[in-house]
N, C-alpha and C positions, 0 to 999 in steps of 0.2 A: 382100254381107256377106263379110268376110274368112274364109278357111278355118280360121284358128286358133280362131275362136269356135264352130265346129261341135261339137267334143268337149265344151265347157262346156255348150252348149245341150242336147245329148243327155243329159249327166249330170243336169242340172236337170230335164229332162222325165222321166227315169227315176225320179228321187227323188220328184217330185210324184206320178207314177203309183203308186209303191209306197205312198205315204201315203194315197191316195184309193181304193185297191182294197179296203178293208175288212179288211185283215190285222190280226193282233194285234201289239201293240208293248208294250215295257216302259213302265211308268208309275211315277212317284214315289209311294212309300208314305208318306203324311203323316198327321198327326193328323186332318185333315179327311176323308181317305179312310177311315180307320178309323171315325170317327164315322158316316159315310155307310153303312158296312157294318152297324154295329149298328142304325142306324135302319131299314135295309131288312129285316134278319132278325128284327126285333122285332114286326112286325105280321103277323097271320095272313092278311090280304088280299093281302099281297105274294107269298104262295106260290101264288096263283091256282089253287087246287084241286089242285095237283100233289102227289103223294105223295113227299116228300123227307124225309130224316132232319133233325131239328134238330141244329145243330152248335154246341157251346160252343167258341169260338175263343179259345185261351189266348195265342197269339202269331201274328203275321203275318210271313210270310217274303218274299213278293213280291207284286207287282200288275202285271197286264197290262190293256191296254185295246184296244177295237176300236170305231172310230167307225162308227156306222150311223145310223139316224134317231133318234139319241140316242147313248148310249155303253154298250157291254157291258164289264163289268169281270170279270176273273178274279182273285179273292182267293185266294192260296195261304196257307193257315193251318195251324197245329198245333192240334189239338183233339181232341174226342171227341163221340160222339153224346150230345145233351142229352135228358133225360127229358121235357122239355116246352118250349114256346115261351118261357116266362118264364125258363128256364135258359140262354138264349142271350145274356144280357147281358154287359157288359164285365167283370163281377166273377165270372163263372162259373169253376169249377175242374174239373179232370179228374184221376183217379187215374193214368191212362196216356193218352198222346196218339198220334195218327197224323196224317199229312199229308192235308189235304182241299183241293179246289179248289171254291170257291163262285162261281158265275157269276151276276152281277147285271146286269139291264138298268136303265138310269137315263135318264129323260127328265124332268129337273127342271121345265122350263117347263110340262109337262102334269101334274106331280105324280105321275109314274109311276115306281115302284121295284118291280121284279119279280125274284124269285129264279127263275132259269131252270134251274139245275142244281146239284147237289151230288154230287161224286164223291170217292173216295179216290184218292190219287196213288201 
């Protein structure tokens, strides 16, 4: 192999390793991802018995993803604590908002959508 090809091969190997290491990366925030968010937060079974605040998300600021045995998503949202699960829908409103990070595990082929964590930013 010619010596000029080594830097390119090293760069490609490094890029592939960075993608497969399970790190977080930016993702496109689309209407489908917003719909997936609302589907995940609307079912009590998706909270898996964890004690988390319900969040009324009034706007979405960014999205990150991490490929695992499925995909972890970090939704960065503006919102407020919702008084009930039914108040987490797309039409919810807040008097004042703050930034939250809602982490969702998604494994659609196994029909698994789980809220892993909700924190303020």
